[in-house]
C-alpha positions as a Markdown table, in Angstrom:
| # | Residue | x | y | z |
|---|---|---|---|---|
| 1 | Met | 105.5 | 104.7 | 96.7 |
| 2 | Ile | 105.2 | 105.5 | 93.0 |
| 3 | Asn | 105.7 | 109.0 | 91.5 |
| 4 | Phe | 102.7 | 109.1 | 89.2 |
| 5 | Asn | 103.9 | 112.5 | 87.6 |
| 6 | Phe | 106.8 | 110.8 | 85.8 |
| 7 | Ser | 105.6 | 107.2 | 85.5 |
| 8 | Arg | 104.0 | 105.8 | 82.3 |
| 9 | Phe | 102.2 | 102.4 | 82.3 |
| 10 | Asp | 102.0 | 100.3 | 79.2 |
| 11 | Arg | 100.5 | 97.1 | 80.7 |
| 12 | Ser | 99.1 | 96.1 | 84.0 |
| 13 | Thr | 97.0 | 93.4 | 85.6 |
| 14 | Thr | 95.7 | 92.0 | 88.8 |
| 15 | Arg | 97.2 | 89.1 | 90.7 |
| 16 | Ala | 96.1 | 87.0 | 93.8 |
| 17 | Val | 98.0 | 87.4 | 97.1 |
| 18 | Asn | 98.2 | 84.8 | 99.9 |
| 19 | Pro | 96.7 | 86.5 | 103.1 |
| 20 | Ala | 100.0 | 85.4 | 104.8 |
| 21 | Asn | 101.9 | 87.6 | 102.3 |
| 22 | Leu | 100.0 | 90.8 | 102.2 |
| 23 | Ile | 101.6 | 93.6 | 100.1 |
| 24 | Ala | 101.7 | 96.8 | 102.0 |
| 25 | Val | 103.8 | 99.1 | 99.7 |
| 26 | Glu | 103.5 | 100.3 | 96.2 |
| 27 | Gly | 106.4 | 100.3 | 93.8 |
| 28 | Ala | 108.0 | 97.1 | 95.2 |
| 29 | Pro | 109.2 | 94.3 | 92.9 |
| 30 | Leu | 106.9 | 91.3 | 93.0 |
| 31 | Val | 107.7 | 87.6 | 92.2 |
| 32 | Val | 105.7 | 84.5 | 91.5 |
| 33 | Asp | 103.9 | 82.9 | 94.6 |
| 34 | Asn | 102.8 | 79.4 | 93.8 |
| 35 | Ser | 101.0 | 79.0 | 97.2 |
| 36 | Val | 97.9 | 80.6 | 95.5 |
| 37 | Asp | 96.7 | 80.4 | 91.9 |
| 38 | Asn | 98.2 | 83.2 | 89.7 |
| 39 | Gly | 99.8 | 84.6 | 92.9 |
| 40 | Val | 102.5 | 87.1 | 93.6 |
| 41 | Lys | 104.4 | 88.2 | 96.7 |
| 42 | Val | 107.2 | 90.7 | 97.5 |
| 43 | Thr | 110.7 | 89.7 | 96.7 |
| 44 | Ile | 113.2 | 88.4 | 99.2 |
| 45 | Gly | 116.0 | 88.5 | 96.7 |
| 46 | Gly | 116.3 | 84.8 | 96.3 |
| 47 | Ala | 118.1 | 83.2 | 93.4 |
| 48 | Gly | 115.3 | 81.0 | 92.2 |
| 49 | Glu | 112.6 | 83.7 | 92.1 |
| 50 | Ile | 110.5 | 84.7 | 89.0 |
| 51 | Phe | 109.9 | 88.4 | 88.4 |
| 52 | Ala | 106.2 | 89.2 | 88.0 |
| 53 | Gly | 106.1 | 93.1 | 88.0 |
| 54 | Val | 105.9 | 96.0 | 90.3 |
| 55 | Ser | 103.1 | 96.5 | 93.0 |
| 56 | Ile | 100.4 | 99.1 | 92.4 |
| 57 | Ser | 97.2 | 99.4 | 94.6 |
| 58 | Gln | 94.9 | 101.6 | 96.4 |
| 59 | Gln | 96.9 | 104.1 | 98.5 |
| 60 | Asn | 98.7 | 102.4 | 101.4 |
| 61 | Thr | 100.3 | 104.2 | 104.5 |
| 62 | Leu | 103.9 | 105.1 | 103.5 |
| 63 | Thr | 106.2 | 104.2 | 106.3 |
| 64 | Gln | 109.7 | 104.3 | 104.7 |
| 65 | Ser | 111.2 | 105.9 | 101.7 |
| 66 | Gly | 114.5 | 106.7 | 100.0 |
| 67 | Tyr | 116.4 | 110.1 | 100.1 |
| 68 | Val | 119.4 | 111.7 | 98.6 |
| 69 | Asp | 121.3 | 114.5 | 100.4 |
| 70 | Gln | 123.8 | 116.9 | 98.9 |
| 71 | Leu | 126.0 | 118.3 | 101.6 |
| 72 | Thr | 129.4 | 119.7 | 102.5 |
| 73 | Ser | 131.3 | 117.4 | 105.0 |
| 74 | Ser | 133.0 | 118.6 | 108.2 |
| 75 | Ser | 135.5 | 116.9 | 110.4 |
| 76 | Gly | 133.0 | 116.7 | 113.1 |
| 77 | Ala | 129.3 | 115.6 | 113.0 |
| 78 | Thr | 127.6 | 116.6 | 109.8 |
| 79 | Pro | 123.7 | 116.7 | 110.0 |
| 80 | Ile | 121.6 | 115.3 | 107.1 |
| 81 | Ala | 118.2 | 116.5 | 106.3 |
| 82 | Asn | 116.6 | 116.0 | 109.7 |
| 83 | Leu | 115.6 | 112.4 | 108.8 |
| 84 | Thr | 116.3 | 109.4 | 110.9 |
| 85 | Tyr | 118.1 | 106.2 | 109.5 |
| 86 | Pro | 116.1 | 103.0 | 110.0 |
| 87 | Leu | 119.5 | 101.2 | 110.4 |
| 88 | Ala | 120.7 | 98.5 | 112.7 |
| 89 | Thr | 124.0 | 98.5 | 110.8 |
| 90 | Ala | 125.8 | 100.9 | 108.5 |
| 91 | Thr | 125.1 | 98.8 | 105.3 |
| 92 | Ala | 122.0 | 100.6 | 104.1 |
| 93 | Val | 123.7 | 103.8 | 103.1 |
| 94 | Tyr | 125.9 | 104.8 | 100.2 |
| 95 | Ile | 128.2 | 107.8 | 100.5 |
| 96 | Phe | 130.0 | 109.4 | 97.5 |
| 97 | Asp | 132.7 | 112.1 | 97.8 |
| 98 | Asn | 132.2 | 114.2 | 94.8 |
| 99 | Thr | 135.4 | 116.2 | 95.4 |
| 100 | Thr | 137.7 | 113.2 | 95.2 |
| 101 | Ser | 135.4 | 111.0 | 93.0 |
| 102 | Val | 135.5 | 108.0 | 95.4 |
| 103 | Ser | 132.9 | 106.3 | 97.6 |
| 104 | Leu | 133.4 | 106.5 | 101.4 |
| 105 | Thr | 132.9 | 103.4 | 103.6 |
| 106 | Pro | 130.1 | 103.7 | 106.3 |
| 107 | Gln | 130.8 | 102.2 | 109.8 |
| 108 | Ile | 129.2 | 102.1 | 113.2 |
| 109 | Ala | 132.4 | 102.8 | 115.1 |
| 110 | Ala | 133.5 | 106.2 | 116.2 |
| 111 | Ser | 136.7 | 108.1 | 115.0 |
| 112 | Pro | 136.5 | 107.0 | 111.4 |
| 113 | Ala | 139.8 | 106.7 | 109.5 |
| 114 | Thr | 140.4 | 108.3 | 106.1 |
| 115 | Gly | 137.9 | 107.1 | 103.5 |
| 116 | Phe | 135.4 | 106.1 | 106.2 |
| 117 | Val | 132.3 | 107.7 | 107.8 |
| 118 | Gln | 130.5 | 107.0 | 111.1 |
| 119 | Val | 126.8 | 106.2 | 110.5 |
| 120 | Ala | 125.0 | 105.8 | 113.8 |
| 121 | Ala | 121.8 | 103.9 | 113.8 |
| 122 | Gly | 118.8 | 106.1 | 114.7 |
| 123 | Ser | 120.9 | 109.3 | 114.1 |
| 124 | Thr | 120.8 | 112.2 | 111.8 |
| 125 | Leu | 124.4 | 112.8 | 111.9 |
| 126 | Leu | 127.5 | 111.7 | 109.9 |
| 127 | Thr | 130.9 | 111.8 | 111.3 |
| 128 | Phe | 133.7 | 112.2 | 108.7 |
| 129 | Asn | 137.5 | 112.0 | 109.0 |
| 130 | Ala | 139.3 | 115.3 | 108.9 |
| 131 | Ala | 140.7 | 114.4 | 105.5 |
| 132 | Gln | 137.2 | 114.7 | 104.0 |
| 133 | Ala | 136.4 | 118.0 | 105.7 |
| 134 | Gly | 135.0 | 120.6 | 103.3 |
| 135 | Asn | 134.3 | 118.1 | 100.4 |
| 136 | Ser | 131.1 | 118.0 | 98.5 |
| 137 | Val | 129.4 | 114.7 | 99.4 |
| 138 | Thr | 126.3 | 112.8 | 98.3 |
| 139 | Val | 124.5 | 110.6 | 100.7 |
| 140 | Tyr | 121.9 | 107.9 | 99.6 |
| 141 | Tyr | 119.8 | 106.3 | 102.4 |
| 142 | Arg | 116.4 | 105.1 | 103.5 |
| 143 | Tyr | 114.6 | 106.6 | 106.5 |
| 144 | Asn | 111.5 | 106.1 | 108.5 |
| 145 | Leu | 108.7 | 108.7 | 107.8 |
| 146 | Thr | 106.8 | 110.5 | 110.5 |
| 147 | Ala | 103.0 | 110.6 | 110.2 |
| 148 | Ala | 103.2 | 114.1 | 109.1 |
| 149 | Gln | 105.9 | 113.3 | 106.4 |
| 150 | Ser | 103.7 | 110.4 | 105.1 |
| 151 | Val | 100.7 | 112.6 | 104.7 |
| 152 | Gly | 102.6 | 115.4 | 103.2 |
| 153 | Leu | 104.1 | 113.1 | 100.5 |
| 154 | Gln | 101.0 | 111.3 | 99.4 |
| 155 | Gly | 98.0 | 112.6 | 101.4 |
| 156 | Thr | 95.7 | 110.7 | 103.8 |
| 157 | Ile | 94.8 | 107.1 | 103.1 |
| 158 | Leu | 91.1 | 106.5 | 102.2 |
| 159 | Pro | 88.8 | 105.3 | 105.1 |
| 160 | Gly | 88.8 | 101.6 | 105.3 |
| 161 | Gly | 92.3 | 101.2 | 104.0 |
| 162 | Asp | 93.3 | 99.2 | 100.9 |
| 163 | Ser | 90.5 | 97.1 | 99.5 |
| 164 | Gly | 93.0 | 94.7 | 98.0 |
| 165 | Ala | 94.0 | 93.6 | 101.6 |
| 166 | Ile | 90.4 | 92.4 | 102.0 |
| 167 | Leu | 90.0 | 90.9 | 98.5 |
| 168 | Asn | 93.6 | 89.4 | 98.6 |
| 169 | Val | 94.6 | 90.9 | 95.4 |
| 170 | Val | 97.1 | 93.5 | 94.1 |
| 171 | Gly | 97.7 | 95.4 | 91.0 |
| 172 | Val | 100.9 | 94.5 | 89.0 |
| 173 | Leu | 102.6 | 96.8 | 86.6 |
| 174 | Ile | 104.2 | 94.5 | 83.8 |
| 175 | Ala | 105.6 | 97.1 | 81.5 |
| 176 | Gly | 106.3 | 100.8 | 81.4 |
| 177 | Asp | 108.4 | 103.5 | 83.0 |
| 178 | Ile | 108.1 | 103.4 | 86.8 |
| 179 | Tyr | 109.4 | 105.9 | 89.3 |
| 180 | Thr | 109.7 | 104.2 | 92.6 |
| 181 | Asp | 111.1 | 104.9 | 96.1 |
| 182 | Gln | 111.7 | 101.2 | 96.7 |
| 183 | Trp | 115.5 | 101.2 | 96.0 |
| 184 | Asp | 118.5 | 99.8 | 97.9 |
| 185 | Ala | 120.3 | 102.8 | 99.4 |
| 186 | Ser | 123.6 | 100.7 | 99.8 |
| 187 | Val | 124.5 | 100.5 | 96.1 |
| 188 | Ala | 125.8 | 102.9 | 93.5 |
| 189 | Trp | 122.9 | 103.7 | 91.0 |
| 190 | Thr | 125.0 | 106.2 | 89.0 |
| 191 | Thr | 127.5 | 103.4 | 87.7 |
| 192 | Asn | 127.0 | 102.7 | 84.0 |
| 193 | Pro | 125.8 | 100.2 | 82.9 |
| 194 | Val | 123.6 | 99.3 | 85.9 |
| 195 | Val | 122.2 | 95.8 | 86.0 |
| 196 | Val | 119.1 | 95.9 | 88.1 |
| 197 | Thr | 118.3 | 92.9 | 90.3 |
| 198 | Leu | 115.9 | 92.0 | 93.0 |
| 199 | Gly | 117.1 | 92.8 | 96.5 |
| 200 | Thr | 115.9 | 91.8 | 100.1 |
| 201 | Thr | 112.7 | 93.1 | 101.7 |
| 202 | Gly | 111.1 | 94.2 | 98.5 |
| 203 | Leu | 113.8 | 96.5 | 97.1 |
| 204 | Phe | 115.3 | 96.9 | 93.7 |
| 205 | Thr | 119.2 | 96.6 | 93.9 |
| 206 | Val | 122.4 | 96.3 | 91.9 |
| 207 | Gly | 124.2 | 92.9 | 91.9 |
| 208 | Gly | 123.7 | 90.5 | 94.9 |
| 209 | Ser | 122.2 | 87.0 | 94.8 |
| 210 | Gly | 118.7 | 88.1 | 93.4 |
| 211 | Ile | 117.6 | 87.6 | 89.9 |
| 212 | Lys | 118.0 | 90.2 | 87.2 |
| 213 | Val | 114.9 | 92.2 | 86.2 |
| 214 | Pro | 114.0 | 91.0 | 82.7 |
| 215 | Asn | 114.5 | 93.9 | 80.2 |
| 216 | Gly | 114.9 | 96.3 | 83.0 |
| 217 | Arg | 117.1 | 99.4 | 82.8 |
| 218 | Val | 117.6 | 102.5 | 84.8 |
| 219 | Ile | 116.2 | 105.7 | 83.2 |
| 220 | His | 116.7 | 107.9 | 86.2 |
| 221 | Ala | 119.1 | 107.5 | 89.2 |
| 222 | Pro | 118.0 | 109.0 | 92.5 |
| 223 | Thr | 119.1 | 112.6 | 93.0 |
| 224 | Ser | 118.6 | 115.3 | 95.7 |
| 225 | Asp | 116.1 | 116.9 | 93.4 |
| 226 | Asp | 114.2 | 113.7 | 92.5 |
| 227 | Pro | 114.9 | 110.9 | 95.0 |
| 228 | Phe | 112.9 | 108.3 | 92.9 |
| 229 | Leu | 114.4 | 105.5 | 91.0 |
| 230 | Gly | 113.2 | 105.5 | 87.4 |
| 231 | Leu | 113.0 | 102.0 | 85.7 |
| 232 | Ser | 111.9 | 100.9 | 82.3 |
| 233 | Ile | 110.6 | 97.4 | 82.5 |
| 234 | Asp | 108.9 | 94.9 | 80.0 |
| 235 | Asn | 108.1 | 91.5 | 81.6 |
| 236 | Gly | 106.6 | 90.2 | 78.4 |
């Protein structure tokens, strides 16, 4: 999903899409796909990829998004914003203790030690060690949207769905300021400087084995007030 209220597009174009690699989300990083002429596909975070731009198209059904929670921890189970983690592991969440200025390590196992937090897949609860009780904590994560949440965020999709899926094309943002919810929730976006790279399953990330976004820089890190990642890109 792209937040059009804050985004500013300088250059965009249209590229072909292989029917086997249909693009179902806006705001995702795209790379060159040589299986079709002038084609693009969603990144998988591979080292040999070539960045092409960011996806934009007729409205698609929003199924997953990023969120930032600001909360006070307890020694027991602490609820987040009634949203469900789409996690099989505890790796897709980043937790920062604002009181002690350190990051906390997520884990699946119960009874977390000092500096660790239990993050259960499919749960809306975090379990902290007693040493972190009462601290101010920021939690970055991705979650699965309900149908009502999807409609509430971007409205109902047009009858017939995305025409690009029929024509096998997609819009590609090449340059401008883009506010997207397609960001990796397991990394720290508030570090300075941030080197933006391509991550797995169509997400922007920091570090990893994916290529660096050419001329890409963070202009807004996700916050509890505005959970979108603001990027300035210029892909030539």
